[in-house]
VEXPARO-354325 format. One record per residue: residue in one letter; x, y, z of N, C-alpha, C in turn. Coordinates in steps of 0.2 Angstrom, whole numbers, plus 5000, padded with zeros to 4 digits. Example, Ala and Ser with C-alpha at 12.3 -4.5 7.8 and 13.67 -1.06 7.14 Angstrom:
VEXPARO-354325
A; 5066; 4972; 5039; 5062; 4978; 5039; 5066; 4984; 5039 .
S; 5064; 4989; 5035; 5068; 4995; 5036; 5064; 5000; 5039 .
***
This chain:
VEXPARO-354325
M; 5004; 4994; 5000; 5000; 5000; 5000; 5004; 5006; 5000 .
K; 5003; 5011; 4995; 5008; 5016; 4995; 5005; 5022; 4998 .
L; 5009; 5027; 5001; 5007; 5033; 5003; 5004; 5037; 4998 .
R; 4998; 5040; 4999; 4995; 5043; 4994; 4998; 5050; 4992 .
V; 5001; 5050; 4986; 5003; 5056; 4983; 5001; 5056; 4976 .
S; 4998; 5060; 4973; 4996; 5060; 4966; 5002; 5060; 4961 .
S; 5001; 5057; 4955; 5006; 5056; 4950; 5009; 5063; 4948 .
D; 5006; 5068; 4949; 5009; 5075; 4947; 5011; 5078; 4954 .
D; 5011; 5075; 4959; 5013; 5078; 4966; 5010; 5084; 4968 .
F; 5005; 5083; 4972; 5001; 5089; 4974; 5005; 5094; 4977 .
Y; 5011; 5092; 4981; 5015; 5097; 4984; 5019; 5101; 4980 .
A; 5019; 5099; 4973; 5023; 5103; 4968; 5018; 5109; 4966 .
S; 5012; 5109; 4968; 5007; 5114; 4965; 5009; 5121; 4969 .
P; 5006; 5126; 4967; 5006; 5132; 4971; 5004; 5132; 4978 .
L; 4998; 5128; 4979; 4996; 5126; 4986; 5001; 5123; 4990 .
G; 5004; 5118; 4987; 5009; 5114; 4991; 5015; 5118; 4993 .
A; 5017; 5123; 4988; 5023; 5128; 4989; 5021; 5132; 4995 .
A; 5015; 5135; 4995; 5012; 5139; 5000; 5012; 5136; 5007 .
Y; 5010; 5130; 5007; 5009; 5126; 5013; 5016; 5125; 5016 .
S; 5021; 5123; 5012; 5028; 5122; 5014; 5031; 5129; 5017 .
A; 5029; 5134; 5014; 5032; 5141; 5016; 5029; 5143; 5023 .
Y; 5023; 5142; 5024; 5020; 5144; 5030; 5021; 5139; 5036 .
M; 5022; 5133; 5034; 5024; 5128; 5040; 5031; 5129; 5043 .
E; 5035; 5133; 5039; 5041; 5134; 5042; 5041; 5141; 5046 .
R; 5035; 5144; 5047; 5035; 5150; 5050; 5029; 5149; 5056 .
P; 5031; 5148; 5062; 5026; 5146; 5067; 5021; 5151; 5068 .
R; 5023; 5157; 5068; 5017; 5162; 5070; 5012; 5163; 5064 .
L; 5015; 5162; 5058; 5010; 5162; 5052; 5006; 5156; 5052 .
S; 5009; 5150; 5053; 5006; 5144; 5053; 5000; 5144; 5059 .
R; 5001; 5147; 5064; 4996; 5147; 5070; 4990; 5151; 5068 .
V; 4992; 5157; 5064; 4986; 5161; 5062; 4982; 5158; 5057 .
I; 4985; 5155; 5052; 4982; 5151; 5047; 4978; 5145; 5050 .
G; 4981; 5142; 5054; 4977; 5136; 5058; 4971; 5139; 5061 .
R; 4971; 5144; 5064; 4965; 5147; 5068; 4960; 5149; 5063 .
V; 4962; 5153; 5058; 4958; 5156; 5053; 4954; 5151; 5048 .
V; 4959; 5147; 5045; 4956; 5142; 5040; 4953; 5136; 5044 .
W; 4957; 5133; 5048; 4955; 5126; 5051; 4951; 5126; 5058 .
G; 4952; 5132; 5061; 4949; 5132; 5068; 4953; 5129; 5073 .
G; 4959; 5128; 5072; 4963; 5125; 5077; 4970; 5128; 5078 .
D; 4974; 5127; 5084; 4980; 5130; 5085; 4986; 5125; 5084 .
S; 4990; 5126; 5079; 4996; 5122; 5078; 5002; 5123; 5082 .
G; 5001; 5127; 5087; 5007; 5128; 5092; 5010; 5122; 5095 .
R; 5006; 5117; 5096; 5008; 5110; 5099; 5013; 5107; 5095 .
Y; 5012; 5108; 5088; 5016; 5104; 5083; 5023; 5107; 5084 .
Y; 5024; 5113; 5085; 5031; 5116; 5085; 5034; 5114; 5092 .
E; 5030; 5114; 5097; 5032; 5111; 5104; 5035; 5104; 5103 .
G; 5031; 5100; 5099; 5033; 5093; 5099; 5040; 5092; 5096 .
M; 5042; 5097; 5092; 5049; 5096; 5089; 5054; 5096; 5095 .
D; 5053; 5098; 5101; 5058; 5098; 5106; 5060; 5091; 5108 .
A; 5056; 5086; 5106; 5058; 5080; 5108; 5064; 5078; 5105 .
V; 5066; 5081; 5100; 5073; 5079; 5096; 5078; 5080; 5101 .
A; 5078; 5086; 5105; 5083; 5087; 5110; 5084; 5082; 5115 .
E; 5079; 5078; 5116; 5079; 5073; 5122; 5083; 5066; 5119 .
V; 5084; 5066; 5113; 5087; 5060; 5110; 5095; 5060; 5112 .
P; 5097; 5055; 5115; 5104; 5055; 5117; 5109; 5054; 5112 .
A; 5115; 5056; 5113; 5120; 5056; 5108; 5121; 5049; 5105 .
G; 5121; 5048; 5099; 5122; 5041; 5096; 5115; 5038; 5094 .
G; 5109; 5042; 5096; 5103; 5039; 5095; 5100; 5041; 5088 .
T; 5094; 5039; 5086; 5092; 5039; 5080; 5085; 5042; 5080 .
V; 5084; 5047; 5075; 5077; 5051; 5074; 5075; 5049; 5067 .
V; 5069; 5047; 5067; 5065; 5046; 5060; 5060; 5051; 5060 .
D; 5060; 5055; 5054; 5055; 5061; 5053; 5052; 5059; 5047 .
C; 5046; 5056; 5047; 5042; 5053; 5042; 5035; 5055; 5042 .
P; 5032; 5059; 5038; 5034; 5062; 5033; 5038; 5068; 5035 .
C; 5044; 5070; 5032; 5048; 5076; 5034; 5045; 5082; 5031 .
G; 5041; 5082; 5025; 5039; 5088; 5022; 5045; 5091; 5019 .
A; 5045; 5098; 5020; 5050; 5102; 5018; 5055; 5103; 5023 .
G; 5055; 5100; 5029; 5059; 5100; 5034; 5058; 5105; 5040 .
P; 5052; 5107; 5041; 5051; 5111; 5047; 5054; 5109; 5054 .
A; 5054; 5102; 5055; 5057; 5100; 5061; 5065; 5100; 5061 .
F; 5068; 5101; 5056; 5075; 5102; 5055; 5078; 5107; 5060 .
R; 5073; 5112; 5062; 5075; 5117; 5067; 5078; 5114; 5073 .
A; 5075; 5108; 5075; 5077; 5105; 5081; 5083; 5100; 5081 .
A; 5086; 5099; 5075; 5091; 5094; 5074; 5098; 5098; 5076 .
P; 5102; 5094; 5079; 5109; 5097; 5081; 5113; 5097; 5075 .
R; 5117; 5102; 5075; 5122; 5103; 5069; 5128; 5099; 5070 .
D; 5129; 5096; 5076; 5136; 5093; 5078; 5136; 5086; 5075 .
G; 5130; 5083; 5073; 5130; 5076; 5070; 5130; 5071; 5076 .
S; 5128; 5073; 5082; 5128; 5069; 5087; 5123; 5063; 5087 .
I; 5118; 5064; 5083; 5112; 5059; 5082; 5112; 5058; 5075 .
R; 5109; 5052; 5073; 5107; 5050; 5067; 5100; 5053; 5065 .
Y; 5099; 5057; 5060; 5092; 5060; 5058; 5091; 5058; 5051 .
V; 5085; 5053; 5051; 5083; 5051; 5044; 5076; 5054; 5043 .
A; 5076; 5058; 5037; 5070; 5062; 5035; 5068; 5059; 5029 .
A; 5062; 5056; 5029; 5059; 5052; 5023; 5052; 5055; 5021 .
D; 5051; 5055; 5015; 5045; 5058; 5012; 5044; 5054; 5005 .
L; 5038; 5054; 5002; 5037; 5051; 4996; 5036; 5057; 4990 .
S; 5035; 5063; 4992; 5034; 5069; 4988; 5041; 5071; 4985 .
P; 5043; 5071; 4979; 5049; 5073; 4976; 5050; 5081; 4978 .
S; 5044; 5085; 4977; 5045; 5092; 4978; 5046; 5094; 4986 .
M; 5043; 5090; 4990; 5045; 5091; 4997; 5052; 5089; 4999 .
L; 5055; 5084; 4996; 5062; 5082; 4997; 5066; 5087; 4994 .
R; 5065; 5090; 4989; 5069; 5095; 4986; 5069; 5101; 4991 .
R; 5064; 5103; 4994; 5064; 5108; 4999; 5067; 5106; 5005 .
A; 5066; 5100; 5007; 5070; 5098; 5013; 5077; 5098; 5012 .
R; 5080; 5096; 5006; 5087; 5096; 5005; 5090; 5104; 5005 .
K; 5086; 5108; 5002; 5088; 5115; 5002; 5088; 5118; 5009 .
R; 5083; 5116; 5013; 5082; 5118; 5020; 5088; 5116; 5024 .
A; 5090; 5109; 5023; 5095; 5106; 5027; 5102; 5110; 5025 .
R; 5103; 5112; 5019; 5109; 5115; 5017; 5109; 5122; 5020 .
R; 5103; 5126; 5020; 5103; 5132; 5023; 5105; 5132; 5031 .
R; 5103; 5127; 5034; 5104; 5126; 5041; 5111; 5123; 5043 .
G; 5115; 5121; 5038; 5121; 5118; 5039; 5121; 5111; 5042 .
L; 5115; 5108; 5040; 5114; 5101; 5043; 5116; 5096; 5037 .
T; 5123; 5095; 5037; 5126; 5091; 5032; 5125; 5083; 5033 .
G; 5123; 5081; 5039; 5122; 5074; 5041; 5115; 5071; 5041 .
I; 5110; 5075; 5039; 5104; 5073; 5039; 5103; 5068; 5032 .
E; 5100; 5062; 5033; 5099; 5058; 5028; 5092; 5059; 5025 .
I; 5091; 5061; 5019; 5085; 5063; 5016; 5084; 5058; 5011 .
V; 5078; 5054; 5012; 5077; 5049; 5007; 5070; 5049; 5005 .
E; 5069; 5046; 4999; 5062; 5045; 4996; 5059; 5038; 4999 .
A; 5054; 5038; 5002; 5052; 5032; 5005; 5044; 5032; 5006 .
D; 5042; 5026; 5006; 5035; 5024; 5008; 5034; 5023; 5016 .
A; 5030; 5027; 5019; 5029; 5027; 5026; 5027; 5020; 5029 .
T; 5025; 5015; 5024; 5023; 5009; 5027; 5028; 5004; 5025 .
A; 5034; 5006; 5022; 5039; 5001; 5021; 5046; 5005; 5021 .
L; 5048; 5007; 5027; 5054; 5011; 5028; 5060; 5006; 5027 .
A; 5066; 5008; 5024; 5072; 5004; 5024; 5076; 5005; 5030 .
L; 5073; 5003; 5035; 5077; 5004; 5042; 5076; 4997; 5046 .
P; 5081; 4996; 5050; 5080; 4989; 5054; 5075; 4990; 5059 .
A; 5072; 4985; 5061; 5067; 4985; 5067; 5071; 4987; 5073 .
D; 5068; 4990; 5078; 5070; 4992; 5085; 5077; 4996; 5084 .
S; 5077; 5001; 5079; 5083; 5005; 5078; 5082; 5012; 5080 .
A; 5076; 5015; 5081; 5075; 5022; 5082; 5073; 5024; 5089 .
D; 5075; 5029; 5091; 5074; 5032; 5098; 5067; 5036; 5098 .
L; 5067; 5040; 5092; 5061; 5044; 5091; 5058; 5044; 5084 .
F; 5052; 5044; 5084; 5049; 5044; 5077; 5044; 5050; 5077 .
L; 5045; 5055; 5072; 5041; 5060; 5071; 5036; 5059; 5066 .
S; 5030; 5060; 5067; 5024; 5058; 5062; 5020; 5064; 5062 .
F; 5022; 5070; 5059; 5019; 5076; 5058; 5015; 5077; 5052 .
W; 5008; 5078; 5052; 5004; 5079; 5047; 5004; 5074; 5041 .
G; 5005; 5068; 5042; 5006; 5063; 5037; 5000; 5058; 5037 .
L; 4998; 5056; 5043; 4993; 5051; 5043; 4986; 5052; 5039 .
H; 4984; 5059; 5039; 4978; 5060; 5036; 4979; 5060; 5028 .
C; 4985; 5060; 5026; 4987; 5060; 5019; 4987; 5052; 5016 .
Y; 4988; 5048; 5020; 4989; 5041; 5018; 4983; 5037; 5017 .
D; 4984; 5032; 5012; 4979; 5027; 5011; 4979; 5022; 5016 .
D; 4984; 5021; 5020; 4985; 5016; 5025; 4988; 5019; 5031 .
P; 4984; 5023; 5034; 4987; 5026; 5041; 4989; 5021; 5046 .
A; 4984; 5016; 5047; 4986; 5011; 5052; 4992; 5007; 5050 .
G; 4993; 5006; 5044; 5000; 5002; 5042; 5006; 5007; 5043 .
A; 5005; 5013; 5042; 5011; 5018; 5044; 5012; 5018; 5051 .
L; 5007; 5017; 5055; 5009; 5017; 5062; 5012; 5010; 5064 .
V; 5010; 5005; 5061; 5013; 4998; 5062; 5020; 4999; 5060 .
E; 5022; 5002; 5055; 5029; 5003; 5053; 5033; 5007; 5058 .
A; 5030; 5012; 5060; 5033; 5016; 5065; 5035; 5012; 5071 .
A; 5030; 5008; 5074; 5031; 5004; 5079; 5037; 4999; 5078 .
R; 5037; 4996; 5072; 5042; 4991; 5070; 5049; 4995; 5071 .
V; 5050; 5001; 5068; 5056; 5004; 5068; 5058; 5006; 5075 .
L; 5054; 5008; 5079; 5056; 5011; 5086; 5058; 5005; 5090 .
K; 5063; 5007; 5094; 5066; 5003; 5100; 5060; 5002; 5105 .
P; 5060; 4996; 5108; 5055; 4996; 5114; 5056; 5002; 5119 .
G; 5051; 5005; 5120; 5051; 5011; 5124; 5053; 5017; 5120 .
G; 5054; 5017; 5114; 5055; 5023; 5109; 5049; 5027; 5109 .
R; 5049; 5033; 5107; 5044; 5038; 5108; 5041; 5040; 5101 .
L; 5035; 5040; 5100; 5031; 5043; 5094; 5028; 5049; 5096 .
V; 5030; 5054; 5092; 5027; 5061; 5093; 5024; 5063; 5086 .
G; 5018; 5065; 5086; 5015; 5067; 5079; 5009; 5071; 5080 .
A; 5006; 5073; 5074; 5000; 5077; 5073; 4997; 5075; 5067 .
S; 4990; 5075; 5067; 4986; 5074; 5061; 4979; 5077; 5061 .
F; 4977; 5079; 5055; 4970; 5081; 5055; 4965; 5075; 5056 .
V; 4960; 5076; 5059; 4955; 5070; 5060; 4948; 5072; 5057 .
R; 4945; 5067; 5055; 4938; 5068; 5052; 4933; 5068; 5058 .
G; 4927; 5072; 5057; 4922; 5072; 5062; 4917; 5077; 5060 .
R; 4912; 5078; 5064; 4906; 5082; 5063; 4905; 5088; 5068 .
E; 4911; 5089; 5072; 4911; 5094; 5077; 4910; 5101; 5075 .
S; 4912; 5102; 5069; 4911; 5109; 5066; 4910; 5109; 5059 .
L; 4907; 5115; 5056; 4905; 5115; 5049; 4912; 5115; 5045 .
R; 4917; 5118; 5047; 4923; 5118; 5044; 4926; 5111; 5043 .
Q; 4926; 5107; 5048; 4928; 5100; 5048; 4924; 5096; 5043 .
R; 4918; 5097; 5043; 4914; 5093; 5038; 4915; 5095; 5031 .
L; 4916; 5102; 5030; 4917; 5104; 5023; 4924; 5103; 5020 .
L; 4929; 5104; 5025; 4936; 5105; 5022; 4940; 5098; 5023 .
I; 4938; 5094; 5027; 4942; 5087; 5028; 4938; 5081; 5025 .
K; 4939; 5080; 5019; 4936; 5074; 5016; 4941; 5069; 5013 .
P; 4940; 5063; 5014; 4944; 5058; 5011; 4945; 5058; 5004 .
G; 4951; 5058; 5001; 4952; 5058; 4994; 4951; 5064; 4991 .
V; 4951; 5070; 4994; 4950; 5077; 4991; 4957; 5080; 4993 .
G; 4960; 5083; 4988; 4966; 5087; 4989; 4971; 5082; 4991 .
A; 4975; 5084; 4996; 4980; 5080; 4999; 4978; 5075; 5004 .
F; 4971; 5075; 5005; 4969; 5070; 5010; 4968; 5063; 5007 .
G; 4970; 5058; 5011; 4969; 5051; 5010; 4964; 5048; 5014 .
Q; 4965; 5043; 5017; 4960; 5040; 5022; 4960; 5043; 5028 .
V; 4957; 5049; 5029; 4957; 5053; 5035; 4953; 5049; 5040 .
G; 4956; 5048; 5046; 4952; 5044; 5051; 4949; 5049; 5056 .
T; 4944; 5047; 5061; 4942; 5050; 5066; 4947; 5050; 5072 .
Q; 4946; 5054; 5077; 4950; 5053; 5083; 4950; 5046; 5086 .
R; 4944; 5043; 5086; 4943; 5036; 5089; 4947; 5031; 5085 .
E; 4946; 5032; 5078; 4950; 5027; 5074; 4957; 5028; 5075 .
L; 4960; 5034; 5075; 4967; 5035; 5076; 4969; 5032; 5083 .
E; 4965; 5033; 5088; 4967; 5029; 5094; 4967; 5022; 5093 .
G; 4962; 5019; 5090; 4962; 5012; 5088; 4968; 5010; 5084 .
W; 4971; 5014; 5079; 4976; 5012; 5076; 4983; 5012; 5080 .
L; 4983; 5017; 5084; 4989; 5017; 5089; 4989; 5010; 5093 .
A; 4983; 5009; 5096; 4983; 5003; 5100; 4985; 4996; 5097 .
A; 4982; 4996; 5090; 4983; 4990; 5086; 4990; 4989; 5084 .
A; 4994; 4995; 5084; 5001; 4995; 5082; 5005; 4993; 5088 .
G; 5002; 4993; 5094; 5006; 4991; 5100; 5009; 4996; 5104 .
F; 5006; 5003; 5103; 5009; 5008; 5107; 5005; 5008; 5113 .
D; 5009; 5011; 5118; 5007; 5011; 5125; 5007; 5019; 5127 .
Q; 5004; 5020; 5133; 5004; 5027; 5136; 5003; 5032; 5131 .
V; 4997; 5031; 5128; 4995; 5036; 5123; 4993; 5043; 5126 .
G; 4996; 5048; 5124; 4994; 5055; 5126; 4991; 5059; 5120 .
L; 4985; 5062; 5121; 4982; 5065; 5115; 4980; 5073; 5118 .
E; 4980; 5077; 5113; 4978; 5084; 5114; 4975; 5086; 5107 .
R; 4969; 5089; 5108; 4965; 5091; 5102; 4964; 5098; 5102 .
S; 4964; 5101; 5096; 4963; 5108; 5095; 4959; 5108; 5088 .
G; 4953; 5109; 5088; 4949; 5109; 5082; 4949; 5102; 5079 .
P; 4951; 5102; 5072; 4952; 5096; 5069; 4959; 5093; 5069 .
M; 4963; 5097; 5073; 4970; 5094; 5074; 4971; 5090; 5080 .
L; 4974; 5084; 5079; 4975; 5080; 5085; 4982; 5079; 5085 .
F; 4985; 5081; 5091; 4992; 5080; 5093; 4993; 5074; 5098 .
F; 4998; 5069; 5096; 4998; 5063; 5100; 5005; 5061; 5101 .
E; 5006; 5058; 5107; 5012; 5055; 5109; 5011; 5048; 5111 .
A; 5016; 5043; 5110; 5015; 5036; 5113; 5022; 5033; 5113 .
I; 5022; 5028; 5117; 5028; 5024; 5118; 5027; 5017; 5115 .
A; 5033; 5015; 5111; 5033; 5008; 5108; 5032; 5003; 5114 .
A; 5029; 4998; 5112; 5028; 4992; 5117; 5035; 4990; 5120 .
G; 5035; 4989; 5127; 5041; 4987; 5130; 5044; 4992; 5134 .
G; 5042; 4998; 5134; 5045; 5004; 5137; 5041; 5006; 5143 .
D; 5045; 5010; 5147; 5041; 5012; 5153; 5042; 5020; 5154 .
R; 5044; 5023; 5149; 5045; 5030; 5149; 5038; 5034; 5151 .
P; 5038; 5039; 5156; 5032; 5042; 5157; 5030; 5047; 5152 .
M; 5024; 5048; 5151; 5021; 5052; 5146; 5021; 5059; 5148 .
A; 5022; 5064; 5144; 5022; 5071; 5146; 5015; 5074; 5143 .
A; 5012; 5072; 5138; 5006; 5074; 5135; 5000; 5073; 5139 .
A; 4996; 5078; 5139; 4989; 5077; 5143; 4984; 5073; 5139 .
N; 4981; 5069; 5142; 4975; 5065; 5138; 4970; 5070; 5137 .
G; 4967; 5070; 5131; 4961; 5074; 5130; 4956; 5071; 5125 .
***
């Protein structure tokens, strides 16, 4: 099952370029999030701080990496392995450009399917899954793959739009198969996918249609910092 990206790459479009630009600017992103989507994306940028908690010699997987907004948290000294994966060629081009601008020569930027990463099992300390699950045809499979890649006790930090009927905007704007959206799940479905993939200690925080989540790969006992919501 492939990650859903159209043959002409939605993110190569003007809308995709605009998305990449504003996601790199937290203040603008938060304004657009509130005005367009009715949610606050601030928790997304806070979630990037998890990279700083990865010990020297550890591994971070950022999938989908998009244009590399989370690179702001990557250390320049190469003390950790940072693997940035995406299936969109245009996003990968932007990510490479961003890495060069920030002097991050050690980031591994790869084209990859989120359900079939070329990484060993039990190899990552942190898995970032920002704004990807709602784009996938198989979000449950992507979470199973994240769990496979993470070490026991490894940390998953992510964000996704969720489908629902809580607001008119949510009903009108978030539709499976429309634009960049793939198989968009509800909050309850996403919780179920996390559980089925074997994640423990799930922490959720909701802002409008945006769901921010953290979880621990099975076998770990790391305490959660996120509030259940």
